PyMOL Python script that loads the backbone (N, CA, C, O; Angstrom):
from pymol import cmd

cmd.read_pdbstr("""\
ATOM      1  N   MET A   1      93.065  90.874 120.485  1.00  0.00           N
ATOM      2  CA  MET A   1      93.114  91.470 119.154  1.00  0.00           C
ATOM      3  C   MET A   1      91.999  92.506 119.068  1.00  0.00           C
ATOM      4  O   MET A   1      90.851  92.220 119.407  1.00  0.00           O
ATOM      5  N   ARG A   2      92.343  93.709 118.613  1.00  0.00           N
ATOM      6  CA  ARG A   2      91.357  94.783 118.481  1.00  0.00           C
ATOM      7  C   ARG A   2      91.239  95.212 117.029  1.00  0.00           C
ATOM      8  O   ARG A   2      92.225  95.228 116.292  1.00  0.00           O
ATOM      9  N   LYS A   3      90.030  95.558 116.630  1.00  0.00           N
ATOM     10  CA  LYS A   3      89.823  96.129 115.295  1.00  0.00           C
ATOM     11  C   LYS A   3      90.273  97.583 115.332  1.00  0.00           C
ATOM     12  O   LYS A   3      89.982  98.307 116.284  1.00  0.00           O
ATOM     13  N   VAL A   4      90.988  98.006 114.285  1.00  0.00           N
ATOM     14  CA  VAL A   4      91.493  99.378 114.193  1.00  0.00           C
ATOM     15  C   VAL A   4      91.310  99.905 112.771  1.00  0.00           C
ATOM     16  O   VAL A   4      91.074  99.137 111.838  1.00  0.00           O
ATOM     17  N   ILE A   5      91.421 101.203 112.623  1.00  0.00           N
ATOM     18  CA  ILE A   5      91.427 101.860 111.317  1.00  0.00           C
ATOM     19  C   ILE A   5      92.848 102.358 111.067  1.00  0.00           C
ATOM     20  O   ILE A   5      93.417 103.069 111.895  1.00  0.00           O
ATOM     21  N   ILE A   6      93.413 101.986 109.932  1.00  0.00           N
ATOM     22  CA  ILE A   6      94.783 102.359 109.573  1.00  0.00           C
ATOM     23  C   ILE A   6      94.733 103.399 108.463  1.00  0.00           C
ATOM     24  O   ILE A   6      94.064 103.207 107.448  1.00  0.00           O
ATOM     25  N   THR A   7      95.441 104.490 108.663  1.00  0.00           N
ATOM     26  CA  THR A   7      95.581 105.519 107.634  1.00  0.00           C
ATOM     27  C   THR A   7      97.018 105.508 107.147  1.00  0.00           C
ATOM     28  O   THR A   7      97.951 105.681 107.930  1.00  0.00           O
ATOM     29  N   THR A   8      97.189 105.302 105.848  1.00  0.00           N
ATOM     30  CA  THR A   8      98.511 105.285 105.236  1.00  0.00           C
ATOM     31  C   THR A   8      98.615 106.499 104.321  1.00  0.00           C
ATOM     32  O   THR A   8      97.778 106.695 103.441  1.00  0.00           O
ATOM     33  N   ILE A   9      99.641 107.307 104.533  1.00  0.00           N
ATOM     34  CA  ILE A   9      99.846 108.503 103.711  1.00  0.00           C
ATOM     35  C   ILE A   9     101.186 108.375 103.010  1.00  0.00           C
ATOM     36  O   ILE A   9     102.219 108.184 103.652  1.00  0.00           O
ATOM     37  N   GLY A  10     101.160 108.480 101.689  1.00  0.00           N
ATOM     38  CA  GLY A  10     102.374 108.431 100.889  1.00  0.00           C
ATOM     39  C   GLY A  10     102.568 109.740 100.145  1.00  0.00           C
ATOM     40  O   GLY A  10     101.618 110.301  99.599  1.00  0.00           O
ATOM     41  N   THR A  11     103.800 110.222 100.127  1.00  0.00           N
ATOM     42  CA  THR A  11     104.118 111.462  99.421  1.00  0.00           C
ATOM     43  C   THR A  11     105.283 111.205  98.471  1.00  0.00           C
ATOM     44  O   THR A  11     106.298 110.623  98.855  1.00  0.00           O
ATOM     45  N   GLN A  12     105.122 111.647  97.226  1.00  0.00           N
ATOM     46  CA  GLN A  12     106.178 111.521  96.233  1.00  0.00           C
ATOM     47  C   GLN A  12     106.437 112.887  95.611  1.00  0.00           C
ATOM     48  O   GLN A  12     105.521 113.694  95.450  1.00  0.00           O
ATOM     49  N   LYS A  13     107.695 113.131  95.266  1.00  0.00           N
ATOM     50  CA  LYS A  13     108.056 114.352  94.551  1.00  0.00           C
ATOM     51  C   LYS A  13     108.656 113.951  93.218  1.00  0.00           C
ATOM     52  O   LYS A  13     109.475 113.036  93.146  1.00  0.00           O
ATOM     53  N   ASP A  14     108.242 114.645  92.152  1.00  0.00           N
ATOM     54  CA  ASP A  14     108.840 114.370  90.853  1.00  0.00           C
ATOM     55  C   ASP A  14     110.091 115.226  90.669  1.00  0.00           C
ATOM     56  O   ASP A  14     110.467 115.988  91.560  1.00  0.00           O
ATOM     57  N   GLU A  15     110.730 115.095  89.510  1.00  0.00           N
ATOM     58  CA  GLU A  15     111.982 115.810  89.271  1.00  0.00           C
ATOM     59  C   GLU A  15     111.826 117.329  89.265  1.00  0.00           C
ATOM     60  O   GLU A  15     112.812 118.047  89.428  1.00  0.00           O
ATOM     61  N   CYS A  16     110.603 117.827  89.079  1.00  0.00           N
ATOM     62  CA  CYS A  16     110.341 119.273  89.108  1.00  0.00           C
ATOM     63  C   CYS A  16     110.008 119.760  90.512  1.00  0.00           C
ATOM     64  O   CYS A  16     109.807 120.956  90.724  1.00  0.00           O
ATOM     65  N   GLY A  17     109.947 118.830  91.484  1.00  0.00           N
ATOM     66  CA  GLY A  17     109.628 119.199  92.852  1.00  0.00           C
ATOM     67  C   GLY A  17     108.143 119.198  93.150  1.00  0.00           C
ATOM     68  O   GLY A  17     107.730 119.541  94.258  1.00  0.00           O
ATOM     69  N   GLU A  18     107.319 118.808  92.150  1.00  0.00           N
ATOM     70  CA  GLU A  18     105.877 118.757  92.380  1.00  0.00           C
ATOM     71  C   GLU A  18     105.548 117.546  93.247  1.00  0.00           C
ATOM     72  O   GLU A  18     106.007 116.432  92.992  1.00  0.00           O
ATOM     73  N   GLU A  19     104.739 117.793  94.282  1.00  0.00           N
ATOM     74  CA  GLU A  19     104.427 116.764  95.256  1.00  0.00           C
ATOM     75  C   GLU A  19     103.082 116.107  94.962  1.00  0.00           C
ATOM     76  O   GLU A  19     102.108 116.781  94.630  1.00  0.00           O
ATOM     77  N   ASN A  20     103.045 114.790  95.088  1.00  0.00           N
ATOM     78  CA  ASN A  20     101.818 114.027  94.906  1.00  0.00           C
ATOM     79  C   ASN A  20     101.578 113.253  96.203  1.00  0.00           C
ATOM     80  O   ASN A  20     102.439 112.492  96.643  1.00  0.00           O
ATOM     81  N   ARG A  21     100.399 113.449  96.815  1.00  0.00           N
ATOM     82  CA  ARG A  21     100.089 112.828  98.101  1.00  0.00           C
ATOM     83  C   ARG A  21      98.926 111.854  97.924  1.00  0.00           C
ATOM     84  O   ARG A  21      97.915 112.183  97.304  1.00  0.00           O
ATOM     85  N   ILE A  22      99.083 110.655  98.478  1.00  0.00           N
ATOM     86  CA  ILE A  22      98.036 109.642  98.418  1.00  0.00           C
ATOM     87  C   ILE A  22      97.724 109.205  99.848  1.00  0.00           C
ATOM     88  O   ILE A  22      98.629 108.917 100.631  1.00  0.00           O
ATOM     89  N   GLU A  23      96.433 109.159 100.178  1.00  0.00           N
ATOM     90  CA  GLU A  23      96.009 108.730 101.507  1.00  0.00           C
ATOM     91  C   GLU A  23      95.033 107.573 101.368  1.00  0.00           C
ATOM     92  O   GLU A  23      94.026 107.690 100.670  1.00  0.00           O
ATOM     93  N   LEU A  24      95.325 106.451 102.031  1.00  0.00           N
ATOM     94  CA  LEU A  24      94.470 105.275 102.004  1.00  0.00           C
ATOM     95  C   LEU A  24      94.039 104.941 103.421  1.00  0.00           C
ATOM     96  O   LEU A  24      94.834 105.024 104.357  1.00  0.00           O
ATOM     97  N   ILE A  25      92.785 104.563 103.573  1.00  0.00           N
ATOM     98  CA  ILE A  25      92.253 104.168 104.875  1.00  0.00           C
ATOM     99  C   ILE A  25      91.783 102.725 104.778  1.00  0.00           C
ATOM    100  O   ILE A  25      91.030 102.367 103.873  1.00  0.00           O
ATOM    101  N   SER A  26      92.237 101.892 105.727  1.00  0.00           N
ATOM    102  CA  SER A  26      91.929 100.464 105.707  1.00  0.00           C
ATOM    103  C   SER A  26      91.500 100.007 107.095  1.00  0.00           C
ATOM    104  O   SER A  26      91.921 100.570 108.106  1.00  0.00           O
ATOM    105  N   ALA A  27      90.664  98.988 107.128  1.00  0.00           N
ATOM    106  CA  ALA A  27      90.333  98.329 108.389  1.00  0.00           C
ATOM    107  C   ALA A  27      91.412  97.295 108.669  1.00  0.00           C
ATOM    108  O   ALA A  27      91.891  96.628 107.752  1.00  0.00           O
ATOM    109  N   GLY A  28      91.788  97.165 109.913  1.00  0.00           N
ATOM    110  CA  GLY A  28      92.825  96.202 110.260  1.00  0.00           C
ATOM    111  C   GLY A  28      92.668  95.710 111.679  1.00  0.00           C
ATOM    112  O   GLY A  28      91.631  95.906 112.312  1.00  0.00           O
ATOM    113  N   ARG A  29      93.711  95.071 112.167  1.00  0.00           N
ATOM    114  CA  ARG A  29      93.706  94.525 113.519  1.00  0.00           C
ATOM    115  C   ARG A  29      95.028  94.859 114.206  1.00  0.00           C
ATOM    116  O   ARG A  29      96.090  94.895 113.584  1.00  0.00           O
ATOM    117  N   TYR A  30      94.922  95.102 115.510  1.00  0.00           N
ATOM    118  CA  TYR A  30      96.086  95.383 116.344  1.00  0.00           C
ATOM    119  C   TYR A  30      96.151  94.332 117.449  1.00  0.00           C
ATOM    120  O   TYR A  30      95.131  93.965 118.032  1.00  0.00           O
ATOM    121  N   TYR A  31      97.361  93.856 117.727  1.00  0.00           N
ATOM    122  CA  TYR A  31      97.560  92.961 118.861  1.00  0.00           C
ATOM    123  C   TYR A  31      99.004  93.070 119.329  1.00  0.00           C
ATOM    124  O   TYR A  31      99.867  93.585 118.618  1.00  0.00           O
ATOM    125  N   GLU A  32      99.249  92.578 120.531  1.00  0.00           N
ATOM    126  CA  GLU A  32     100.594  92.556 121.083  1.00  0.00           C
ATOM    127  C   GLU A  32     100.981  91.101 121.319  1.00  0.00           C
ATOM    128  O   GLU A  32     100.207  90.320 121.872  1.00  0.00           O
ATOM    129  N   LYS A  33     102.188  90.750 120.893  1.00  0.00           N
ATOM    130  CA  LYS A  33     102.667  89.374 121.041  1.00  0.00           C
ATOM    131  C   LYS A  33     104.119  89.416 121.508  1.00  0.00           C
ATOM    132  O   LYS A  33     104.982  89.953 120.813  1.00  0.00           O
ATOM    133  N   SER A  34     104.385  88.859 122.664  1.00  0.00           N
ATOM    134  CA  SER A  34     105.740  88.818 123.243  1.00  0.00           C
ATOM    135  C   SER A  34     106.371  90.202 123.323  1.00  0.00           C
ATOM    136  O   SER A  34     107.564  90.352 123.062  1.00  0.00           O
ATOM    137  N   GLY A  35     105.588  91.211 123.679  1.00  0.00           N
ATOM    138  CA  GLY A  35     106.092  92.573 123.815  1.00  0.00           C
ATOM    139  C   GLY A  35     106.238  93.339 122.517  1.00  0.00           C
ATOM    140  O   GLY A  35     106.712  94.476 122.522  1.00  0.00           O
ATOM    141  N   VAL A  36     105.841  92.741 121.402  1.00  0.00           N
ATOM    142  CA  VAL A  36     105.925  93.401 120.093  1.00  0.00           C
ATOM    143  C   VAL A  36     104.515  93.832 119.683  1.00  0.00           C
ATOM    144  O   VAL A  36     103.587  93.023 119.697  1.00  0.00           O
ATOM    145  N   HIS A  37     104.358  95.104 119.318  1.00  0.00           N
ATOM    146  CA  HIS A  37     103.073  95.618 118.851  1.00  0.00           C
ATOM    147  C   HIS A  37     102.915  95.267 117.372  1.00  0.00           C
ATOM    148  O   HIS A  37     103.810  95.544 116.573  1.00  0.00           O
ATOM    149  N   CYS A  38     101.782  94.657 116.999  1.00  0.00           N
ATOM    150  CA  CYS A  38     101.564  94.198 115.629  1.00  0.00           C
ATOM    151  C   CYS A  38     100.295  94.813 115.052  1.00  0.00           C
ATOM    152  O   CYS A  38      99.264  94.886 115.721  1.00  0.00           O
ATOM    153  N   ILE A  39     100.385  95.250 113.814  1.00  0.00           N
ATOM    154  CA  ILE A  39      99.245  95.796 113.077  1.00  0.00           C
ATOM    155  C   ILE A  39      99.185  95.047 111.759  1.00  0.00           C
ATOM    156  O   ILE A  39     100.193  94.936 111.062  1.00  0.00           O
ATOM    157  N   THR A  40      98.019  94.533 111.410  1.00  0.00           N
ATOM    158  CA  THR A  40      97.873  93.806 110.153  1.00  0.00           C
ATOM    159  C   THR A  40      96.635  94.288 109.415  1.00  0.00           C
ATOM    160  O   THR A  40      95.604  94.574 110.023  1.00  0.00           O
ATOM    161  N   TYR A  41      96.751  94.373 108.093  1.00  0.00           N
ATOM    162  CA  TYR A  41      95.620  94.801 107.262  1.00  0.00           C
ATOM    163  C   TYR A  41      95.790  94.289 105.844  1.00  0.00           C
ATOM    164  O   TYR A  41      96.896  93.960 105.415  1.00  0.00           O
ATOM    165  N   ARG A  42      94.673  94.225 105.117  1.00  0.00           N
ATOM    166  CA  ARG A  42      94.695  93.801 103.712  1.00  0.00           C
ATOM    167  C   ARG A  42      94.837  95.029 102.823  1.00  0.00           C
ATOM    168  O   ARG A  42      94.145  96.030 103.007  1.00  0.00           O
ATOM    169  N   GLU A  43      95.732  94.936 101.871  1.00  0.00           N
ATOM    170  CA  GLU A  43      95.912  96.023 100.905  1.00  0.00           C
ATOM    171  C   GLU A  43      94.703  96.076  99.972  1.00  0.00           C
ATOM    172  O   GLU A  43      94.067  95.057  99.703  1.00  0.00           O
ATOM    173  N   SER A  44      94.399  97.270  99.489  1.00  0.00           N
ATOM    174  CA  SER A  44      93.246  97.448  98.612  1.00  0.00           C
ATOM    175  C   SER A  44      93.663  97.481  97.139  1.00  0.00           C
ATOM    176  O   SER A  44      94.849  97.566  96.819  1.00  0.00           O
ATOM    177  N   GLU A  45      92.692  97.413  96.273  1.00  0.00           N
ATOM    178  CA  GLU A  45      92.931  97.511  94.836  1.00  0.00           C
ATOM    179  C   GLU A  45      93.551  98.862  94.488  1.00  0.00           C
ATOM    180  O   GLU A  45      94.380  98.954  93.583  1.00  0.00           O
ATOM    181  N   ILE A  46      93.150  99.905  95.203  1.00  0.00           N
ATOM    182  CA  ILE A  46      93.648 101.260  94.950  1.00  0.00           C
ATOM    183  C   ILE A  46      95.158 101.340  95.164  1.00  0.00           C
ATOM    184  O   ILE A  46      95.847 102.077  94.459  1.00  0.00           O
ATOM    185  N   SER A  47      95.670 100.587  96.130  1.00  0.00           N
ATOM    186  CA  SER A  47      97.112 100.619  96.414  1.00  0.00           C
ATOM    187  C   SER A  47      97.921  99.885  95.354  1.00  0.00           C
ATOM    188  O   SER A  47      99.142 100.024  95.282  1.00  0.00           O
ATOM    189  N   GLY A  48      97.223  99.096  94.526  1.00  0.00           N
ATOM    190  CA  GLY A  48      97.917  98.310  93.508  1.00  0.00           C
ATOM    191  C   GLY A  48      98.444  96.987  94.047  1.00  0.00           C
ATOM    192  O   GLY A  48      99.175  96.277  93.356  1.00  0.00           O
ATOM    193  N   MET A  49      98.074  96.656  95.277  1.00  0.00           N
ATOM    194  CA  MET A  49      98.566  95.421  95.895  1.00  0.00           C
ATOM    195  C   MET A  49      97.416  94.550  96.395  1.00  0.00           C
ATOM    196  O   MET A  49      97.518  93.917  97.445  1.00  0.00           O
ATOM    197  N   GLU A  50      96.335  94.525  95.642  1.00  0.00           N
ATOM    198  CA  GLU A  50      95.180  93.707  96.018  1.00  0.00           C
ATOM    199  C   GLU A  50      95.621  92.254  96.190  1.00  0.00           C
ATOM    200  O   GLU A  50      96.425  91.751  95.406  1.00  0.00           O
ATOM    201  N   GLY A  51      95.097  91.583  97.210  1.00  0.00           N
ATOM    202  CA  GLY A  51      95.472  90.202  97.476  1.00  0.00           C
ATOM    203  C   GLY A  51      96.697  90.081  98.365  1.00  0.00           C
ATOM    204  O   GLY A  51      97.247  88.991  98.529  1.00  0.00           O
ATOM    205  N   THR A  52      97.127  91.203  98.940  1.00  0.00           N
ATOM    206  CA  THR A  52      98.300  91.226  99.804  1.00  0.00           C
ATOM    207  C   THR A  52      97.896  91.627 101.219  1.00  0.00           C
ATOM    208  O   THR A  52      97.075  92.524 101.408  1.00  0.00           O
ATOM    209  N   THR A  53      98.474  90.964 102.200  1.00  0.00           N
ATOM    210  CA  THR A  53      98.274  91.332 103.599  1.00  0.00           C
ATOM    211  C   THR A  53      99.569  91.946 104.108  1.00  0.00           C
ATOM    212  O   THR A  53     100.650  91.400 103.891  1.00  0.00           O
ATOM    213  N   THR A  54      99.456  93.087 104.788  1.00  0.00           N
ATOM    214  CA  THR A  54     100.615  93.769 105.349  1.00  0.00           C
ATOM    215  C   THR A  54     100.618  93.589 106.853  1.00  0.00           C
ATOM    216  O   THR A  54      99.587  93.733 107.509  1.00  0.00           O
ATOM    217  N   LEU A  55     101.786  93.272 107.394  1.00  0.00           N
ATOM    218  CA  LEU A  55     101.989  93.139 108.829  1.00  0.00           C
ATOM    219  C   LEU A  55     103.094  94.102 109.236  1.00  0.00           C
ATOM    220  O   LEU A  55     104.195  94.059 108.688  1.00  0.00           O
ATOM    221  N   ILE A  56     102.799  94.967 110.194  1.00  0.00           N
ATOM    222  CA  ILE A  56     103.793  95.898 110.740  1.00  0.00           C
ATOM    223  C   ILE A  56     104.068  95.467 112.177  1.00  0.00           C
ATOM    224  O   ILE A  56     103.153  95.373 112.995  1.00  0.00           O
ATOM    225  N   LYS A  57     105.343  95.206 112.474  1.00  0.00           N
ATOM    226  CA  LYS A  57     105.764  94.850 113.825  1.00  0.00           C
ATOM    227  C   LYS A  57     106.563  96.021 114.390  1.00  0.00           C
ATOM    228  O   LYS A  57     107.552  96.449 113.795  1.00  0.00           O
ATOM    229  N   VAL A  58     106.129  96.538 115.544  1.00  0.00           N
ATOM    230  CA  VAL A  58     106.772  97.700 116.153  1.00  0.00           C
ATOM    231  C   VAL A  58     107.530  97.254 117.404  1.00  0.00           C
ATOM    232  O   VAL A  58     106.941  96.778 118.374  1.00  0.00           O
ATOM    233  N   TYR A  59     108.851  97.423 117.350  1.00  0.00           N
ATOM    234  CA  TYR A  59     109.738  97.094 118.462  1.00  0.00           C
ATOM    235  C   TYR A  59     110.113  98.393 119.187  1.00  0.00           C
ATOM    236  O   TYR A  59     109.681  99.471 118.781  1.00  0.00           O
ATOM    237  N   ASP A  60     110.899  98.298 120.235  1.00  0.00           N
ATOM    238  CA  ASP A  60     111.306  99.491 120.980  1.00  0.00           C
ATOM    239  C   ASP A  60     112.133 100.458 120.145  1.00  0.00           C
ATOM    240  O   ASP A  60     111.975 101.672 120.274  1.00  0.00           O
ATOM    241  N   ASP A  61     113.015  99.937 119.287  1.00  0.00           N
ATOM    242  CA  ASP A  61     113.950 100.795 118.571  1.00  0.00           C
ATOM    243  C   ASP A  61     113.855 100.725 117.047  1.00  0.00           C
ATOM    244  O   ASP A  61     114.637 101.370 116.349  1.00  0.00           O
ATOM    245  N   HIS A  62     112.901  99.946 116.526  1.00  0.00           N
ATOM    246  CA  HIS A  62     112.723  99.853 115.071  1.00  0.00           C
ATOM    247  C   HIS A  62     111.386  99.190 114.768  1.00  0.00           C
ATOM    248  O   HIS A  62     110.679  98.749 115.674  1.00  0.00           O
ATOM    249  N   PHE A  63     111.052  99.125 113.492  1.00  0.00           N
ATOM    250  CA  PHE A  63     109.859  98.389 113.086  1.00  0.00           C
ATOM    251  C   PHE A  63     110.186  97.592 111.830  1.00  0.00           C
ATOM    252  O   PHE A  63     111.157  97.878 111.130  1.00  0.00           O
ATOM    253  N   SER A  64     109.358  96.587 111.557  1.00  0.00           N
ATOM    254  CA  SER A  64     109.510  95.837 110.314  1.00  0.00           C
ATOM    255  C   SER A  64     108.162  95.771 109.615  1.00  0.00           C
ATOM    256  O   SER A  64     107.116  95.689 110.260  1.00  0.00           O
ATOM    257  N   LEU A  65     108.198  95.808 108.298  1.00  0.00           N
ATOM    258  CA  LEU A  65     107.009  95.740 107.469  1.00  0.00           C
ATOM    259  C   LEU A  65     107.126  94.485 106.616  1.00  0.00           C
ATOM    260  O   LEU A  65     108.088  94.320 105.866  1.00  0.00           O
ATOM    261  N   ILE A  66     106.142  93.606 106.737  1.00  0.00           N
ATOM    262  CA  ILE A  66     106.167  92.323 106.036  1.00  0.00           C
ATOM    263  C   ILE A  66     104.920  92.247 105.174  1.00  0.00           C
ATOM    264  O   ILE A  66     103.810  92.468 105.658  1.00  0.00           O
ATOM    265  N   ARG A  67     105.099  91.937 103.903  1.00  0.00           N
ATOM    266  CA  ARG A  67     103.960  91.777 102.993  1.00  0.00           C
ATOM    267  C   ARG A  67     103.897  90.343 102.524  1.00  0.00           C
ATOM    268  O   ARG A  67     104.910  89.753 102.149  1.00  0.00           O
ATOM    269  N   MET A  68     102.676  89.773 102.548  1.00  0.00           N
ATOM    270  CA  MET A  68     102.466  88.381 102.158  1.00  0.00           C
ATOM    271  C   MET A  68     101.323  88.320 101.145  1.00  0.00           C
ATOM    272  O   MET A  68     100.353  89.069 101.255  1.00  0.00           O
ATOM    273  N   GLY A  69     101.436  87.451 100.186  1.00  0.00           N
ATOM    274  CA  GLY A  69     100.353  87.259  99.223  1.00  0.00           C
ATOM    275  C   GLY A  69     100.797  87.539  97.813  1.00  0.00           C
ATOM    276  O   GLY A  69     101.819  87.026  97.357  1.00  0.00           O
ATOM    277  N   ALA A  70     100.021  88.361  97.115  1.00  0.00           N
ATOM    278  CA  ALA A  70     100.212  88.580  95.675  1.00  0.00           C
ATOM    279  C   ALA A  70     101.470  89.367  95.323  1.00  0.00           C
ATOM    280  O   ALA A  70     101.878  89.376  94.161  1.00  0.00           O
ATOM    281  N   VAL A  71     102.087  90.021  96.286  1.00  0.00           N
ATOM    282  CA  VAL A  71     103.291  90.819  96.012  1.00  0.00           C
ATOM    283  C   VAL A  71     104.500  89.940  95.959  1.00  0.00           C
ATOM    284  O   VAL A  71     105.608  90.428  95.739  1.00  0.00           O
TER     285      VAL A  71
END
""", "prot")
cmd.dss("prot")
cmd.show_as("cartoon", "prot")
cmd.util.cbc("prot")
cmd.orient("prot")
């Protein structure tokens, strides 16, 4: 298991086409289990999901995002 820095960038457009971009940086962990790359981190208060842990599993042809906790 390695400590990593995760950068999450979200972009939204409103009905007028105006774009709003949010960038969050979190400390997390990376590991590989049974050939699946896994990234896990705790959501921050800024994201609106405080008390939630996010797990991203990266497979060869897809990924899954799993949230556990307050969400």
